[in-house]
KOLBA-875970 format. One line per field, with one value per residue (C-alpha): residue number from 1; residue in three letters; chain; y, z, x. Coordinates in pm, whole numbers, padded with zeros to 5 digits. Layout:
REM residues N
i (NUM;...)
aa (ALA;...)
ch (A;...)
v (Y;...)
w (Z;...)
u (X;...)
//
This chain:
REM residues 126
i (1;2;3;4;5;6;7;8;9;10;11;12;13;14;15;16;17;18;19;20;21;22;23;24;25;26;27;28;29;30;31;32;33;34;35;36;37;38;39;40;41;42;43;44;45;46;47;48;49;50;51;52;53;54;55;56;57;58;59;60;61;62;63;64;65;66;67;68;69;70;71;72;73;74;75;76;77;78;79;80;81;82;83;84;85;86;87;88;89;90;91;92;93;94;95;96;97;98;99;100;101;102;103;104;105;106;107;108;109;110;111;112;113;114;115;116;117;118;119;120;121;122;123;124;125;126)
aa (MET;THR;LYS;ASN;SER;LYS;ILE;ALA;ILE;LEU;SER;ILE;LEU;ILE;ILE;LEU;THR;THR;SER;ILE;ILE;ILE;LYS;GLN;SER;LEU;THR;LEU;HIS;ARG;GLY;PHE;LYS;SER;ILE;GLU;ILE;PRO;ASN;LYS;GLU;SER;ARG;GLN;LEU;GLY;ASN;MET;SER;THR;HIS;LYS;TRP;LEU;THR;VAL;LYS;LYS;ILE;SER;HIS;LYS;TYR;ASN;ILE;ASN;GLU;GLN;GLU;ILE;PHE;GLU;VAL;LEU;GLY;ILE;THR;PRO;GLN;LYS;GLY;ASP;GLU;ASN;ILE;PRO;ILE;ILE;GLU;LEU;PHE;LYS;LYS;TYR;ASN;LYS;THR;PRO;GLU;GLU;ILE;LYS;LYS;SER;LEU;LYS;LYS;LEU;ILE;LYS;ASN;ASN;ASN;ASN;ASN;ASN;ASN;LEU;GLU;GLY;LYS;LYS;HIS;GLU;GLN;LEU)
ch (A;A;A;A;A;A;A;A;A;A;A;A;A;A;A;A;A;A;A;A;A;A;A;A;A;A;A;A;A;A;A;A;A;A;A;A;A;A;A;A;A;A;A;A;A;A;A;A;A;A;A;A;A;A;A;A;A;A;A;A;A;A;A;A;A;A;A;A;A;A;A;A;A;A;A;A;A;A;A;A;A;A;A;A;A;A;A;A;A;A;A;A;A;A;A;A;A;A;A;A;A;A;A;A;A;A;A;A;A;A;A;A;A;A;A;A;A;A;A;A;A;A;A;A;A;A)
v (-03773;-03748;-03602;-03287;-03222;-03317;-03059;-02772;-02841;-02854;-02526;-02344;-02411;-02246;-01934;-01921;-01952;-01805;-01459;-01546;-01561;-01200;-01050;-01122;-01019;-00700;-00642;-00703;-00566;-00186;-00239;-00270;00072;00250;00148;00525;00469;00624;00963;01172;01365;01017;00706;00881;00965;00699;00429;00278;00515;00335;00491;00218;-00044;00115;00014;00183;-00165;-00223;00158;00081;-00269;-00088;00200;00084;00299;00274;00251;00475;00750;00740;00812;01067;01194;01152;01377;00994;00860;00489;00246;-00136;-00245;00092;00025;-00269;-00033;00113;00491;00542;00429;00589;00928;00950;00775;01009;01307;01383;01494;01308;01554;01672;01244;01262;01573;01406;01084;01290;01451;01151;00956;01196;01289;00862;00846;01191;00973;00599;00798;00969;00647;00490;00752;00748;00425;00407;00676;00459)
w (04276;04530;04565;04649;04426;04122;04259;04352;03913;03807;04016;03851;03475;03567;03708;03374;03129;03330;03340;02988;02866;03029;02884;02562;02656;02729;02484;02209;02467;02429;02006;02001;02206;02015;01692;01601;01415;01080;01055;00694;00784;00799;00557;00276;00447;00266;00020;00175;-00016;-00319;-00552;-00473;-00644;-00878;-01251;-01559;-01723;-01300;-01377;-01691;-01602;-01281;-01430;-01792;-01999;-02234;-02164;-02412;-02341;-01999;-02148;-02290;-01989;-01787;-02082;-02086;-02504;-02340;-02367;-02463;-02105;-01913;-01831;-01625;-01433;-01087;-01103;-00871;-01172;-01401;-01166;-01188;-01527;-01671;-01506;-01394;-01027;-00852;-00746;-01152;-01227;-00918;-01043;-01482;-01322;-01091;-01392;-01610;-01359;-01309;-01671;-01748;-01477;-01609;-01948;-01846;-01593;-01959;-02143;-01859;-01866;-02190;-02189;-01916;-02025;-02429)
u (01847;01676;01299;01403;01641;01417;01119;01418;01584;01217;01157;01419;01257;00972;01122;01326;01097;00795;01054;01162;00780;00757;01086;00842;00584;00660;00931;00601;00403;00637;00680;00309;00248;00472;00337;00092;-00215;-00162;-00415;-00451;-00090;00121;-00033;00156;00522;00756;00750;00434;00183;00020;00157;00469;00295;00003;00062;-00092;-00171;-00393;-00532;-00686;-00833;-01012;-01115;-01184;-00966;-00707;-00356;-00266;-00541;-00342;-00028;-00165;-00276;00111;00241;00431;00560;00565;00839;00770;00699;00582;00215;00334;00639;00474;00347;00651;00895;00727;00760;01193;01139;01019;01122;00791;00673;00384;00168;00143;00106;-00119;-00317;-00355;-00540;-00795;-00916;-00888;-01104;-01302;-01378;-01452;-01653;-01902;-01854;-02001;-02278;-02378;-02346;-02637;-02806;-02909;-02944;-03210;-03385;-03413)
//
């Protein structure tokens, strides 16, 4: 092969590689541009909201509330293993609406926080 033929082949390879890189870059750019920034109205759509993976056991540990107390507030008689089931599955299993459970949990957590604040203030006074 002559020097000119080698240069021609390398030039063609460079042009092909460059065109593939540009095409992939444009595809990625269009993909990023099509992603919408979540807002208050859109962030709870679909199965990506918090209740998808949140369990009674995790709520219990996070807010220092007894698991049985959570089930009582939700109006559920728990079976073995229910504490490890995601909240969304509990909705379906016990025919509860997400709004009912959300209101119950908010009320329980708010009451628990108020009780903890009162206990903390009692200790401060001593």
